[in-house]
N, C-alpha and C positions, 0 to 999 in steps of 0.2 A: 241264824249265821257261826260258823265256829270263831269263838276268837281265842288266839293263843299268843305267844311273849315272841313268837318270829318274826323279824324283818317282815312290810310289808310283804313284798316279792316272792317270800317264800310262805304266806299265807295260803292254806289249801283251797280257802274256799276262791281267791283267787286264779286257781288253774285249774283248765278241763281236765275233763275225767280222762283221758286218756294219759299223761301228765302224770297224774296224783297215782294212778295206778303202774305206774313207771316206777316212781319213785320208789311207791309202794315195796315192790319186789324187790328193788334196790336193799332196800332194809332189811327185807323179810332175806335175802342171800346174805347180807351181812353179819344179819343176828347169827345164822345158824352156823355162817362160817367160825364162829366161839373165838373169835382171835381180836375182839373190843375188851376196850375196861368196863368196869361196872359202870361208871359213870357216862361213858360214851354207847353203851348196848340201852340207859336208863330214858337217855336222851334219843336215843333212835326209836325206841319202843314209844317214848309221849310224841314222835315225830307220825310216827306209825296207827296209833290211834288217833290223831287228828286226821291225817288223812283218810284212813277207812268209814270215819265219821262224816268226811266231808264226802265222800264215794255213795257212800250210802244216801247221804241226804242227795243228791243227783239223781242216782237212781229211782230212789223214789219220786222225786221231781219227772221226770222221764216216765214212770210208769201213768203217773196224774196225768200227764198230756194225752199220752197215749188211752185212757179209761176216756176223756173227755172227747177223743176223735170218731172213737170207737161205741160211742154215749147213740142210741136208740131215738128215735123223736120220741118215744115214752119215757126217755130219760134212764133206758135199761143199759144193761153193757151185756151181752152174754156170753155165754161161756164159749161158743164158739169163733165168736169174732177175738175172743181173747187166744184163744188159742192158736188163731190164722195169725196171730199179730208175732207170736212167739214166732 
């Protein structure tokens, strides 16, 4: 689990993937605009890193769930099954 100094309602792990991605996209747009102070940009960058890590963890967990669902009785995950899942 990712821990940050953010308030509980802002902790990335408490958000779903879609809302985390939307917030991350907003942060990227704000940083690309280049109109923030250095302190605001650093704070937004830190938040973006936390969101990125949270999203990656959620993607890893989803991939593991798919692998479990596609596992053959012999315990193998075939490439064909993975390709079909994508």
